[in-house]
C-alpha atoms as one frame of an Amber mdcrd trajectory, in Angstrom:
protein
  -9.687  71.158 -99.475  -6.323  70.157-100.817  -4.036  73.099-101.585  -3.448
  73.417-105.347   0.308  73.060-104.831  -0.115  69.559-103.347  -0.086  67.021
-106.145  -0.419  63.931-103.950  -3.799  62.334-103.252  -5.343  63.698-100.070
  -8.610  63.443 -98.186  -9.942  66.238 -96.007 -11.276  64.984 -92.677 -13.917
  67.089 -90.997 -13.105  67.086 -87.261  -9.978  65.139 -88.177  -8.417  65.631
 -84.731 -11.180  63.555 -83.170 -11.169  60.942 -85.944  -7.465  60.322 -86.421
  -4.649  60.047 -83.886  -2.164  61.062 -86.589  -4.180  64.190 -87.336  -4.490
  65.015 -83.639  -0.737  64.589 -83.129   0.052  66.736 -86.179  -2.293  69.418
 -84.888  -0.552  69.498 -81.510   2.858  69.724 -83.152   1.660  72.532 -85.424
   0.153  74.518 -82.534   3.247  74.075 -80.366   5.513  75.084 -83.241   3.387
  78.126 -84.063   3.350  79.217 -80.421   7.149  79.001 -80.248   7.498  81.034
 -83.431   5.184  83.680 -81.966   7.229  83.787 -78.740  10.401  84.265 -80.811
   8.760  87.032 -82.840   7.661  88.710 -79.617  11.300  88.913 -78.542  12.391
  90.327 -81.893   9.401  92.680 -82.282   8.100  93.524 -78.785   5.751  96.285
 -79.960   3.279  93.968 -81.692   2.024  91.866 -78.777   2.749  88.578 -80.499
   3.435  86.744 -77.235  -0.100  87.266 -76.007  -2.165  87.103 -79.199  -0.338
  84.208 -80.912  -0.941  85.715 -84.319  -4.521  86.834 -84.029  -5.277  90.515
 -84.512  -5.779  92.279 -81.203  -5.979  95.987 -80.410  -2.360  95.874 -79.209
  -1.239  94.234 -82.442  -3.195  96.727 -84.538  -1.602  99.574 -82.579   1.830
  98.127 -83.322   0.989  97.957 -87.014  -0.312 101.525 -87.007   2.762 102.852
 -85.239   5.572 100.687 -86.657   4.179  99.226 -89.885   4.655  95.725 -91.213
   7.473  93.359 -90.383   8.885  90.819 -92.834   6.804  88.243 -90.941   3.361
  89.673 -91.675   1.457  87.618 -94.235   0.730  89.775 -97.252  -2.064  87.371
 -98.216  -3.927  88.078 -94.954  -6.826  90.426 -95.730  -6.388  92.812 -92.736
  -2.773  93.396 -93.800  -3.895  94.607 -97.240  -4.784  98.066 -95.924  -1.205
  98.588 -94.801   0.124  97.382 -98.141  -2.397  99.444-100.104  -1.524 102.554
 -98.071   2.030 102.328 -99.385   0.911 102.492-103.040
């Protein structure tokens, strides 16, 4: 699916990494970039376990959320984060 904010023509490729070298390269760059961002967040916010879970919810990350709340880096659009946002209402 093309995001609604993208007005340029686009084609979704199922299993694009195995069908397109450009897609595979972009995927590697995205993963490497994301991993570096998570390592940087782990240094800034050591109580959330970001270095080991790379953004996926683990028990350690949930414990950090329960104890310390959200950081400016938590995605408000992510469904599991809604309970923390709704609790503040």
